[in-house]
Residue frames as a rotation matrix with the C-alpha (Angstrom) as fourth column:
MET 1
0.820 -0.070 -0.569 -18.51
0.305 -0.786 0.537 -66.94
-0.485 -0.614 -0.623 149.63
ARG 2
0.680 -0.548 0.488 -16.05
0.448 -0.216 -0.868 -64.64
0.581 0.808 0.098 147.90
ALA 3
0.938 -0.338 0.078 -14.08
-0.272 -0.577 0.771 -63.55
-0.216 -0.744 -0.633 150.96
ALA 4
0.365 -0.852 0.377 -11.10
0.474 0.518 0.712 -65.69
-0.801 -0.081 0.593 149.99
PRO 5
0.181 -0.330 0.927 -10.77
0.957 -0.157 -0.243 -64.12
0.226 0.931 0.287 146.50
LEU 6
0.842 0.133 0.524 -11.12
0.066 -0.987 0.146 -60.64
0.536 -0.088 -0.839 148.02
ALA 7
0.806 -0.587 0.075 -8.46
-0.137 -0.063 0.989 -61.42
-0.576 -0.807 -0.131 150.61
THR 8
0.213 -0.733 0.646 -6.24
0.825 0.489 0.282 -62.76
-0.523 0.473 0.709 147.83
LEU 9
0.411 -0.007 0.912 -6.72
0.715 -0.618 -0.327 -59.60
0.566 0.786 -0.249 145.75
LEU 10
0.956 -0.059 0.287 -6.01
-0.212 -0.816 0.538 -57.36
0.202 -0.575 -0.793 148.72
ALA 11
0.582 -0.787 0.205 -2.92
0.143 0.346 0.927 -59.34
-0.801 -0.510 0.314 149.62
THR 12
0.209 -0.479 0.853 -1.81
0.969 0.217 -0.115 -59.21
-0.130 0.851 0.509 145.98
ALA 13
0.720 0.101 0.687 -2.25
0.312 -0.931 -0.191 -55.42
0.620 0.352 -0.701 145.83
TYR 14
0.887 -0.404 0.224 -0.21
-0.411 -0.469 0.781 -54.95
-0.211 -0.785 -0.583 148.98
ALA 15
0.451 -0.742 0.496 2.39
0.405 0.665 0.627 -57.55
-0.795 -0.082 0.601 147.95
GLN 16
0.301 -0.302 0.904 2.87
0.936 -0.086 -0.341 -55.86
0.181 0.949 0.257 144.58
GLY 17
-0.504 -0.543 -0.672 3.47
0.720 -0.694 0.021 -52.62
-0.477 -0.473 0.740 146.40
ILE 18
-0.228 0.505 0.833 0.65
0.686 -0.524 0.505 -50.77
0.691 0.686 -0.227 144.68
THR 19
-0.472 0.037 -0.881 0.58
0.731 -0.542 -0.415 -47.48
-0.493 -0.840 0.228 146.49
GLY 20
0.669 0.732 -0.127 -1.41
0.580 -0.622 -0.526 -44.37
-0.464 0.278 -0.841 145.89
PRO 21
0.039 -0.672 0.739 0.25
0.932 -0.243 -0.271 -42.23
0.361 0.699 0.617 143.23
GLU 22
-0.612 -0.279 -0.740 1.47
0.513 -0.852 -0.103 -38.68
-0.602 -0.443 0.665 143.78
VAL 23
-0.160 0.653 0.740 -1.39
0.877 -0.251 0.411 -36.43
0.454 0.715 -0.532 142.69
PRO 24
-0.596 0.035 0.802 -2.59
-0.165 -0.983 -0.080 -32.88
0.786 -0.180 0.592 143.32
GLU 25
-0.987 0.134 0.093 -4.10
-0.079 0.101 -0.992 -32.48
-0.142 -0.986 -0.089 146.79
ALA 26
-0.364 0.918 -0.155 -7.61
-0.907 -0.387 -0.164 -31.86
-0.210 0.081 0.974 145.39
ILE 27
0.444 0.567 -0.694 -7.85
-0.750 0.659 0.059 -35.43
0.490 0.494 0.718 144.11
ARG 28
-0.728 -0.686 -0.010 -5.99
-0.533 0.574 -0.621 -37.33
0.431 -0.447 -0.784 146.82
ALA 29
0.018 0.689 -0.724 -7.80
0.255 0.697 0.670 -40.29
0.967 -0.197 -0.163 148.33
PRO 30
0.662 0.302 0.686 -8.93
-0.523 -0.469 0.712 -39.72
0.537 -0.830 -0.153 151.91
ALA 31
-0.436 -0.804 0.404 -6.55
-0.839 0.199 -0.507 -40.57
0.327 -0.560 -0.761 154.75
GLY 32
-0.308 0.256 0.916 -6.93
-0.629 0.667 -0.399 -44.14
-0.713 -0.700 -0.044 155.93
GLU 33
0.834 0.550 0.048 -7.66
-0.311 0.540 -0.782 -45.58
-0.456 0.637 0.621 152.49
LYS 34
-0.301 -0.927 0.222 -5.28
-0.343 0.322 0.882 -47.90
-0.890 0.190 -0.415 150.64
VAL 35
-0.165 0.154 -0.974 -5.11
-0.984 0.040 0.173 -48.97
0.065 0.987 0.145 147.00
VAL 36
0.063 0.238 0.969 -6.79
-0.350 0.915 -0.202 -52.35
-0.935 -0.326 0.140 146.48
LEU 37
0.244 0.011 0.970 -6.62
0.783 0.587 -0.204 -52.41
-0.572 0.809 0.135 142.69
ARG 38
-0.271 -0.290 -0.918 -5.08
-0.429 -0.817 0.385 -50.51
-0.862 0.498 0.097 139.80
ALA 39
0.179 0.369 0.912 -6.64
0.678 0.625 -0.386 -50.95
-0.713 0.688 -0.139 136.36
HIS 40
-0.794 -0.437 -0.422 -5.80
-0.062 -0.633 0.772 -49.56
-0.604 0.639 0.476 132.95
ALA 41
0.232 0.962 0.142 -8.80
0.273 0.075 -0.959 -48.47
-0.934 0.261 -0.246 130.89
SER 42
-0.904 -0.378 -0.198 -9.00
-0.091 -0.282 0.955 -48.33
-0.417 0.882 0.220 127.13
GLY 43
-0.245 0.881 0.406 -12.17
0.895 0.366 -0.255 -47.42
-0.373 0.301 -0.878 125.27
ALA 44
-0.536 0.160 0.829 -14.26
0.505 -0.726 0.467 -44.38
0.676 0.669 0.309 124.46
GLN 45
-0.703 0.490 -0.516 -15.97
0.185 -0.574 -0.798 -41.42
-0.687 -0.656 0.312 126.02
ILE 46
-0.458 0.632 0.625 -19.39
0.870 0.173 0.461 -41.21
0.183 0.755 -0.629 124.35
TYR 47
-0.806 0.165 -0.568 -20.78
0.041 -0.942 -0.332 -37.71
-0.590 -0.291 0.753 123.72
VAL 48
-0.077 0.863 0.500 -24.22
0.966 0.187 -0.175 -36.63
-0.245 0.470 -0.848 122.45
CYS 49
-0.895 -0.177 0.410 -24.90
0.336 -0.871 0.358 -33.55
0.293 0.458 0.839 120.36
GLY 50
0.161 0.978 -0.129 -27.54
0.925 -0.105 0.365 -31.20
0.344 -0.178 -0.922 121.76
PRO 51
0.351 0.006 0.936 -28.21
-0.054 -0.998 0.026 -27.76
0.935 -0.060 -0.350 123.19
GLY 52
-0.612 -0.624 -0.486 -26.18
0.521 0.144 -0.841 -26.90
0.595 -0.768 0.237 126.29
ALA 53
-0.133 0.535 -0.834 -27.54
0.945 -0.186 -0.270 -25.21
-0.300 -0.824 -0.480 129.42
ASP 54
-0.485 -0.132 -0.865 -26.86
0.052 -0.991 0.122 -21.88
-0.873 0.014 0.488 127.71
GLY 55
0.582 0.810 -0.075 -28.83
-0.108 -0.015 -0.994 -22.99
-0.806 0.587 0.078 124.62
LYS 56
0.204 -0.600 -0.773 -25.72
-0.967 -0.248 -0.063 -23.17
-0.154 0.760 -0.631 122.46
PRO 57
0.831 0.096 -0.548 -24.82
-0.300 0.906 -0.298 -26.41
0.468 0.412 0.782 120.65
GLN 58
-0.076 -0.893 0.443 -22.40
-0.997 0.053 -0.063 -28.67
0.033 -0.447 -0.894 122.49
TRP 59
0.006 -0.048 -0.999 -21.30
-0.155 0.987 -0.049 -32.25
0.988 0.155 -0.002 122.95
THR 60
0.213 0.173 0.962 -22.36
-0.964 -0.121 0.236 -33.59
0.157 -0.977 0.141 126.36
LEU 61
-0.816 -0.574 -0.066 -20.92
-0.546 0.803 -0.238 -36.71
0.190 -0.159 -0.969 127.99
LYS 62
0.328 0.894 -0.306 -23.34
-0.718 0.447 0.534 -39.61
0.614 0.045 0.788 127.81
ALA 63
0.911 -0.045 0.411 -21.14
-0.261 0.708 0.656 -42.38
-0.320 -0.704 0.633 129.21
PRO 64
-0.224 -0.960 -0.170 -17.73
-0.934 0.162 0.317 -44.01
-0.277 0.230 -0.933 129.17
ASP 65
0.934 0.356 0.026 -17.34
-0.336 0.902 -0.273 -47.43
-0.120 0.246 0.962 127.56
ALA 66
0.146 -0.976 -0.159 -13.99
-0.886 -0.057 -0.461 -49.03
0.441 0.208 -0.873 128.35
GLU 67
0.649 -0.119 -0.751 -12.32
0.247 0.967 0.061 -52.31
0.719 -0.225 0.657 129.14
LEU 68
0.637 -0.501 0.585 -10.36
-0.768 -0.353 0.534 -52.55
-0.061 -0.790 -0.610 132.38
ARG 69
0.615 -0.528 -0.586 -7.06
0.054 0.770 -0.636 -54.43
0.787 0.359 0.502 132.24
ASP 70
0.898 -0.402 -0.180 -4.58
0.239 0.100 0.966 -55.52
-0.371 -0.910 0.186 134.88
ASP 71
0.387 -0.835 -0.392 -0.84
-0.613 -0.550 0.567 -54.79
-0.689 0.021 -0.725 134.74
GLN 72
-0.511 -0.571 0.642 -0.30
0.063 0.720 0.691 -57.88
-0.857 0.394 -0.332 132.57
GLY 73
-0.827 0.200 -0.525 -2.90
-0.557 -0.418 0.718 -56.72
-0.076 0.886 0.457 130.01
ALA 74
-0.805 0.580 -0.123 -5.64
0.550 0.808 0.211 -59.23
0.222 0.102 -0.970 130.86
VAL 75
-0.359 0.781 0.511 -9.21
-0.328 -0.618 0.715 -57.92
0.874 0.089 0.478 130.76
ILE 76
-0.885 0.009 -0.466 -10.56
0.421 0.444 -0.791 -57.82
0.200 -0.896 -0.397 134.33
GLY 77
-0.256 0.845 -0.469 -13.68
0.667 -0.196 -0.718 -55.70
-0.699 -0.497 -0.514 133.98
HIS 78
-0.261 0.319 0.911 -15.65
0.834 -0.401 0.379 -52.92
0.486 0.859 -0.161 132.33
HIS 79
-0.736 0.038 -0.676 -16.26
0.357 -0.828 -0.434 -49.20
-0.576 -0.560 0.595 132.91
ALA 80
-0.449 0.689 0.569 -19.63
0.771 -0.022 0.636 -47.76
0.451 0.725 -0.521 131.91
ALA 81
-0.132 0.524 0.842 -22.33
-0.102 -0.852 0.514 -45.18
0.986 -0.018 0.166 132.66
GLY 82
0.458 0.361 -0.812 -22.95
0.769 0.298 0.566 -44.21
0.446 -0.884 -0.141 136.24
PRO 83
0.016 -0.670 -0.742 -20.01
-0.826 0.410 -0.387 -43.92
0.563 0.619 -0.547 136.33
SER 84
0.763 0.232 0.603 -19.70
-0.547 0.730 0.411 -47.58
-0.345 -0.643 0.684 137.22
TRP 85
-0.302 -0.865 -0.400 -17.00
-0.911 0.385 -0.144 -50.22
0.279 0.321 -0.905 137.23
ARG 86
0.814 0.538 0.217 -17.74
-0.573 0.807 0.147 -53.95
-0.096 -0.244 0.965 137.05
HIS 87
-0.319 -0.931 0.178 -15.05
-0.904 0.355 0.238 -56.50
-0.285 -0.085 -0.955 137.91
ASP 88
-0.244 0.164 -0.956 -15.01
-0.609 0.742 0.282 -60.00
0.755 0.650 -0.081 136.43
ASP 89
-0.959 -0.090 -0.269 -15.48
0.145 0.658 -0.739 -61.36
0.243 -0.748 -0.618 139.99
GLY 90
-0.191 0.981 -0.037 -19.07
0.813 0.179 0.554 -60.01
0.550 0.075 -0.832 139.84
SER 91
-0.042 0.160 -0.986 -18.58
0.818 -0.561 -0.126 -56.98
-0.573 -0.812 -0.107 142.07
GLU 92
0.035 0.115 0.993 -19.51
0.753 -0.656 0.049 -53.46
0.657 0.746 -0.109 140.99
VAL 93
-0.304 -0.059 -0.951 -19.05
0.732 -0.653 -0.194 -49.95
-0.610 -0.755 0.241 142.28
THR 94
0.277 0.425 0.862 -20.86
0.792 -0.608 0.045 -46.80
0.544 0.670 -0.505 141.18
GLY 95
-0.311 -0.501 -0.808 -19.66
0.876 -0.482 -0.039 -43.34
-0.370 -0.719 0.588 142.08
LYS 96
0.845 0.485 0.225 -19.97
0.529 -0.820 -0.220 -39.62
0.078 0.305 -0.949 141.81
ALA 97
-0.021 -0.892 0.452 -17.18
0.619 -0.366 -0.695 -37.20
0.785 0.265 0.560 140.93
ALA 98
0.625 0.167 -0.762 -16.01
0.764 -0.329 0.555 -35.40
-0.158 -0.929 -0.334 144.07
ALA 99
0.428 -0.562 -0.708 -13.08
-0.195 -0.822 0.534 -33.39
-0.883 -0.090 -0.461 142.67
ARG 100
0.745 -0.210 0.633 -11.23
0.660 0.362 -0.658 -32.79
-0.091 0.908 0.408 139.43
VAL 101
0.168 -0.723 -0.670 -8.03
-0.143 -0.691 0.709 -31.27
-0.975 -0.023 -0.220 138.12
ASP 102
0.735 0.035 -0.678 -6.99
-0.668 -0.140 -0.731 -30.59
-0.120 0.990 -0.079 134.56
SER 103
0.795 -0.514 0.322 -4.88
0.541 0.841 0.004 -33.27
-0.273 0.171 0.947 132.95
PRO 104
0.002 -0.872 -0.489 -1.28
0.064 -0.488 0.871 -32.22
-0.998 -0.033 0.055 132.31
ASP 105
-0.853 -0.164 0.495 -2.15
0.475 0.146 0.868 -33.03
-0.215 0.976 -0.047 128.67
ALA 106
-0.647 0.602 -0.469 -4.55
-0.443 -0.797 -0.412 -30.28
-0.621 -0.059 0.782 127.51
ASN 107
-0.438 0.470 -0.766 -5.98
-0.798 0.188 0.572 -32.66
0.413 0.862 0.293 124.89
SER 108
-0.665 0.147 -0.732 -7.08
0.275 0.960 -0.058 -35.15
0.694 -0.240 -0.679 127.53
ILE 109
0.427 0.900 0.085 -10.03
0.114 -0.147 0.982 -35.39
0.897 -0.409 -0.166 129.90
PRO 110
0.170 -0.349 0.922 -9.50
-0.825 -0.562 -0.061 -34.24
0.540 -0.750 -0.383 133.51
TRP 111
-0.708 -0.373 -0.600 -8.17
0.123 0.771 -0.625 -36.34
0.695 -0.516 -0.500 136.34
LEU 112
0.176 0.906 0.384 -10.84
-0.495 -0.255 0.830 -37.17
0.851 -0.337 0.404 138.92
LEU 113
-0.983 -0.123 0.133 -11.48
-0.178 0.512 -0.840 -38.29
0.035 -0.850 -0.526 142.46
VAL 114
-0.185 0.947 -0.262 -14.74
-0.428 0.163 0.889 -40.24
0.885 0.277 0.375 142.59
THR 115
-0.681 0.088 0.727 -16.59
-0.703 0.199 -0.683 -41.17
-0.205 -0.976 -0.073 145.77
ALA 116
-0.892 0.361 -0.271 -18.41
0.231 0.881 0.413 -44.52
0.388 0.306 -0.869 145.79
THR 117
-0.550 0.781 0.295 -22.19
-0.832 -0.541 -0.119 -44.22
0.067 -0.310 0.948 146.09
ALA 118
0.610 0.757 0.234 -23.34
-0.758 0.644 -0.107 -47.83
-0.231 -0.112 0.966 145.57
HIS 119
-0.617 -0.785 0.060 -22.00
-0.755 0.612 0.236 -51.38
-0.222 0.100 -0.970 145.46
ALA 120
0.678 0.721 -0.146 -23.12
-0.735 0.668 -0.115 -54.77
0.015 0.186 0.982 144.18
GLY 121
0.602 -0.424 -0.676 -21.62
0.022 0.855 -0.518 -58.21
0.798 0.297 0.524 144.65
SER 122
0.969 -0.226 0.098 -18.99
-0.090 0.045 0.995 -59.31
-0.229 -0.973 0.023 147.14
GLY 123
0.526 -0.819 0.228 -15.72
0.818 0.415 -0.398 -59.14
0.231 0.396 0.888 145.21
VAL 124
-0.407 -0.897 -0.173 -12.91
0.913 -0.390 -0.122 -56.59
0.042 -0.208 0.977 145.08
PHE 125
-0.663 0.162 0.731 -15.18
0.126 -0.938 0.322 -53.59
0.738 0.305 0.602 144.38
ALA 126
0.222 0.853 -0.473 -17.52
0.660 0.225 0.717 -54.36
0.718 -0.471 -0.513 147.30
ARG 127
0.405 -0.131 -0.905 -15.48
0.852 -0.306 0.425 -52.25
-0.332 -0.943 -0.012 149.76
VAL 128
-0.503 -0.638 0.583 -14.18
0.815 -0.574 0.075 -49.57
0.287 0.513 0.809 147.39
THR 129
0.257 0.560 -0.787 -14.81
0.786 -0.595 -0.167 -46.10
-0.562 -0.576 -0.593 148.78
SER 130
0.442 -0.178 -0.879 -12.81
-0.375 -0.927 -0.001 -43.90
-0.815 0.330 -0.477 146.38
ILE 131
0.447 -0.307 0.841 -11.60
0.813 0.531 -0.238 -44.09
-0.373 0.790 0.486 142.79
GLN 132
0.067 -0.468 -0.881 -9.03
-0.241 -0.864 0.441 -41.93
-0.968 0.183 -0.171 141.02
ARG 133
0.793 0.037 0.609 -8.91
0.578 0.272 -0.769 -41.45
-0.194 0.962 0.194 137.24
LEU 134
0.403 -0.771 -0.493 -5.35
-0.238 -0.608 0.757 -40.50
-0.884 -0.188 -0.428 136.30
ASN 135
-0.570 -0.815 0.107 -2.89
-0.083 0.187 0.979 -40.44
-0.817 0.549 -0.174 133.40
THR 136
0.445 0.865 0.231 -5.64
0.236 0.136 -0.962 -39.71
-0.864 0.482 -0.144 130.91
GLN 137
-0.817 -0.570 -0.087 -5.00
0.029 -0.193 0.981 -39.71
-0.576 0.799 0.174 127.19
GLY 138
-0.854 0.504 0.130 -7.65
0.121 -0.051 0.991 -38.37
0.506 0.862 -0.017 124.81
GLY 139
-0.469 0.776 -0.422 -11.38
0.883 0.419 -0.212 -38.43
0.013 -0.472 -0.882 125.50
GLN 140
-0.754 0.207 -0.624 -12.11
0.001 -0.949 -0.316 -34.71
-0.657 -0.239 0.715 125.06
PRO 141
0.271 0.925 0.267 -15.46
0.430 0.132 -0.893 -33.90
-0.861 0.357 -0.362 123.38
PRO 142
-0.167 -0.247 0.954 -15.51
0.980 -0.150 0.133 -32.89
0.110 0.957 0.267 119.72
ILE 143
-0.969 -0.181 -0.167 -15.46
0.198 -0.976 -0.088 -29.15
-0.147 -0.118 0.982 119.08
ALA 144
-0.317 0.919 -0.234 -18.85
0.194 -0.179 -0.965 -27.49
-0.929 -0.351 -0.121 119.51
ALA 145
-0.289 0.180 -0.940 -18.88
-0.795 -0.592 0.131 -26.28
-0.533 0.786 0.314 115.89
THR 146
-0.883 -0.063 -0.465 -19.35
-0.352 0.744 0.568 -29.91
0.310 0.665 -0.679 114.78
CYS 147
-0.713 0.684 -0.150 -22.61
0.624 0.522 -0.581 -30.17
-0.319 -0.509 -0.800 116.74
ASP 148
-0.795 0.605 0.040 -25.85
-0.489 -0.679 0.548 -29.01
0.359 0.416 0.836 115.11
PRO 149
-0.803 0.453 0.386 -28.71
-0.140 0.487 -0.862 -30.03
-0.579 -0.747 -0.328 117.45
VAL 150
0.158 0.900 -0.407 -31.30
-0.756 -0.155 -0.636 -29.53
-0.635 0.408 0.656 114.71
ARG 151
0.344 -0.084 -0.935 -29.60
-0.839 0.420 -0.346 -31.73
0.422 0.904 0.074 112.09
HIS 152
-0.375 -0.646 -0.665 -27.76
-0.223 0.759 -0.612 -34.04
0.900 -0.081 -0.428 114.50
LYS 153
0.157 0.480 0.863 -30.17
-0.947 -0.176 0.270 -34.29
0.281 -0.859 0.427 117.43
GLY 154
0.778 0.154 0.609 -29.02
-0.472 0.783 0.404 -37.21
-0.415 -0.602 0.682 119.55
LYS 155
0.710 -0.590 -0.384 -26.00
-0.153 0.403 -0.902 -37.94
0.688 0.699 0.196 117.34
GLU 156
0.900 -0.429 0.080 -23.25
0.042 0.267 0.963 -39.68
-0.434 -0.863 0.258 119.26
ALA 157
0.497 -0.849 -0.180 -19.51
-0.544 -0.143 -0.827 -39.30
0.676 0.509 -0.533 118.97
ARG 158
0.947 -0.289 -0.142 -17.20
0.311 0.704 0.638 -41.97
-0.085 -0.649 0.756 120.40
VAL 159
0.601 -0.774 0.197 -13.87
-0.614 -0.606 -0.506 -40.40
0.511 0.183 -0.840 121.35
PRO 160
0.453 -0.482 -0.750 -11.03
0.427 0.856 -0.292 -42.82
0.783 -0.188 0.593 122.16
TYR 161
0.424 -0.388 0.818 -9.40
-0.776 -0.621 0.108 -42.49
0.466 -0.681 -0.565 125.58
ARG 162
0.125 -0.421 -0.898 -7.13
0.462 0.826 -0.323 -44.27
0.878 -0.375 0.298 128.00
ALA 163
0.261 -0.064 0.963 -6.71
-0.739 -0.655 0.157 -43.81
0.621 -0.753 -0.219 131.73
ASP 164
-0.661 -0.397 -0.637 -5.47
0.193 0.730 -0.655 -45.47
0.725 -0.556 -0.406 134.88
TYR 165
0.402 0.807 0.433 -7.98
-0.440 -0.245 0.864 -46.10
0.803 -0.538 0.256 137.66
TYR 166
-0.804 -0.576 -0.150 -6.92
-0.077 0.351 -0.933 -46.56
0.590 -0.739 -0.326 141.27
PHE 167
0.320 0.937 -0.143 -9.50
-0.083 0.178 0.981 -48.16
0.944 -0.302 0.135 143.55
TYR 168
-0.714 -0.566 0.412 -9.27
-0.373 -0.190 -0.908 -47.50
0.592 -0.802 -0.076 147.31
ALA 169
0.418 0.776 -0.472 -10.81
0.225 0.415 0.882 -49.14
0.880 -0.475 -0.001 150.36
PRO 170
0.740 -0.135 0.659 -10.40
-0.636 -0.456 0.622 -48.51
0.217 -0.880 -0.423 154.10
ALA 171
-0.235 -0.913 -0.332 -7.06
-0.544 0.407 -0.734 -49.81
0.806 0.009 -0.592 155.36
GLY 172
-0.794 -0.285 0.537 -6.92
-0.608 0.324 -0.725 -52.60
0.033 -0.902 -0.431 157.90
ASN 173
0.135 0.892 0.432 -10.10
-0.758 0.374 -0.535 -54.46
-0.638 -0.255 0.726 156.93
């Protein structure tokens, strides 16, 4: 049973004073949720060249591919397509973007509020209900002019990015 490690992680998050960051209202976590984990991601946003909905060439997000690290820099998990997050304790959460705001850095991907849609395992991500992506650096798609769907059909571009992820669960459980 993994209840003890989960309780330890929750106690650690509260003991370290990890609180929800100040963010625009559109991407605030719902009332009654508390931060259970903060992770720093470093990796790539993977884009694919192809025709957009309007028929014009564009780079479309395929998936993120990033390591998740704790505040001390140790790898604690992975972020991938879904979007999904897998913790080294075996738990996973998958979500769907619920809201977004532009990053203060115009060259960086937007900040997001993600709502959990599925879980696996019984670790720290088992009870996560919301995820915020904040403090983004990089990750924007290449310019459309570099995409030629005829010559580069399916070509991928890996764009480096970094972000902080805040994972929330209902308070009091």
